[in-house]
N, C-alpha and C positions, 0 to 999 in steps of 0.2 A: 689425109684429106682434112682431118681436124685442124691442123696447123694452117693450111691454106685458107680455110673458111674464116678462122680467127684473124688472119692477116687482112683479108678483105674487109671484114667487119671493123677491124682496128683502123683501117684507113678512113672509113667514114666516122668512126668515133673520134679520131684525132682531129678531123675537120670540125666536127661538132664541138669538141672540147675547146678548140681554138676560138670558136665563136662564143661559147658560154663563159669561159674564163678569160675575162678581158683584162689582161695585164700585158705590159710591154716586155720586150727582151727576147722573145722567142718568135720565130717565123713559122711559116706554113710547113716547111720541111721538118722542123723540130717538133711541131705539134703532131704531124702525121706519124713520125717515128715514135713519139711518146704514146700516141694512140695505139699503134701496133703493139708496142711493148706492154701497155696497160691491158689491152685486150687479151694478149697471150697470158699474162699473169692471172687476170681474172678468169680466163678459161680454164687454166690449170687448177686454180683454187676451186672453181665450180665442179670440175671433174673429181677433185679430191674429196669433196663433200657428197659425191654421188649424183649430182645433177648432170643431166645429159641434154644440153640445149643444142639444137642444130645451129650452124653458123649464121643463119639468117633470121632466126626467130626473135621475137620481141624481147624475151628474157636475155638472150645472148647480146643483143644490142644494148640493152640496159646495163648489163654487167660490164660490157666493153666501155661504154661511155663513163660509167661511174669509176671504174678502175683507172681509166685514162685520165679523168679529172683529178683523181687522187694523186696519180703519178706526176701529172703536170704541175700540181701544187707543190709537191716535194721537189721536183726539178727546179722550178722557179724560185723556191725558197733557198735552195742550195746555191743557185746562180746569184741571187741577190746578196747572200752572205759572202760569197766569194768576191763579188764586185765591191762590196763594202770594205773588205780587208785590203783591197788593192789601192 
């Protein structure tokens, strides 16, 4: 159940991240998938530190959005470097 809730929160986080991080090169699908991955990573890190946020709580959404934004930044930086080499 933990994973399903983070996937749902990650979809919203990916959408919100796409709106907050205004760079070109990634579309809605990539933002959503990055949001899901970021939320999953953030959720596992949260659980590793002993925090138990429910999938829909404000802290879970904050962690999901922040980790999705960080992951989006890393992905876009990697894509920009890859495109610059080509």
